[in-house]
C-alpha positions in Angstrom: 33.4 65.2 12.7 34.1 62.8 15.0 34.7 59.2 14.6 32.0 57.0 14.6 33.5 54.9 17.4 34.0 57.4 19.8 30.5 59.4 19.1 28.4 58.3 21.8 30.5 59.3 24.5 31.2 62.4 23.1 27.3 63.2 22.7 26.7 61.8 25.9 29.6 64.5 27.4 27.8 67.3 25.6 24.8 66.5 26.8 25.4 66.6 30.2 26.5 70.2 29.9 23.9 71.4 27.8 21.6 74.0 28.8 17.7 73.6 28.4 15.9 74.3 25.0 19.4 73.6 23.1 20.6 70.4 21.2 22.8 68.5 18.9 22.2 67.6 15.3 24.0 64.6 14.2 24.5 63.7 10.4 25.8 61.8 8.1 28.6 62.9 6.1 26.3 63.9 3.2 24.1 65.6 5.6 21.5 63.6 4.1 20.1 61.6 7.2 20.0 63.0 10.7 19.6 62.8 14.6 18.6 65.7 16.7 18.7 65.4 20.7 17.2 68.1 22.2 17.2 69.1 25.9 13.5 69.7 27.2 13.6 69.6 31.0 16.8 68.9 33.7 16.3 65.0 33.0 14.1 65.1 29.8 15.3 65.3 26.1 13.6 64.7 22.8 15.4 62.7 19.9 14.2 63.2 16.4 15.5 60.4 14.2 15.0 62.0 10.5 16.5 59.4 7.6 15.0 55.8 7.0 12.4 56.3 9.3 10.9 59.3 11.1 10.2 59.4 14.6 10.1 61.3 18.0 11.0 59.8 21.0 11.2 61.3 24.8 13.9 59.8 26.9 15.8 60.5 30.3 19.3 60.4 30.3 19.8 56.9 29.9 17.4 56.4 28.3 19.0 58.3 25.2 22.0 56.6 25.3 20.6 53.2 24.8 18.3 55.0 22.0 21.4 56.6 20.3 23.0 53.1 20.4 20.0 51.7 18.3 19.7 55.0 15.9 23.4 55.2 15.0 23.5 51.6 13.9 20.2 52.0 11.8 20.7 55.6 10.1 24.6 55.8 10.0 25.5 51.8 9.1 28.4 52.6 6.7 29.7 55.9 8.0 32.9 56.3 9.7 32.6 59.8 10.8 29.7 62.0 12.0 29.3 65.8 12.1 27.7 67.7 14.8 26.2 70.6 15.0 24.5 72.8 17.8 20.7 73.6 17.7 18.5 75.4 19.2 14.5 74.6 20.4 12.9 76.8 17.9 12.4 74.8 14.6 11.9 71.2 16.3 8.9 71.6 18.6 
């Protein structure tokens, strides 16, 4: 678990190193809402929002950072800690 204040920097650092077909699953402490980020190509990411709203976005690396700021405010408004899990692309396509 990481602090919400440092979550964006930590996630972006991990996304730079992650392989194509792998991703990160960000969840609230209660695990009832999530944001999943999957690397689909060299500079292509699939972002899946599952919480108050359910949507899918395709973004480049810079777009992921902007979108992540928006989604963290929306999906994790009162969370202080965020859980991060490594995931594979298998169940999300």
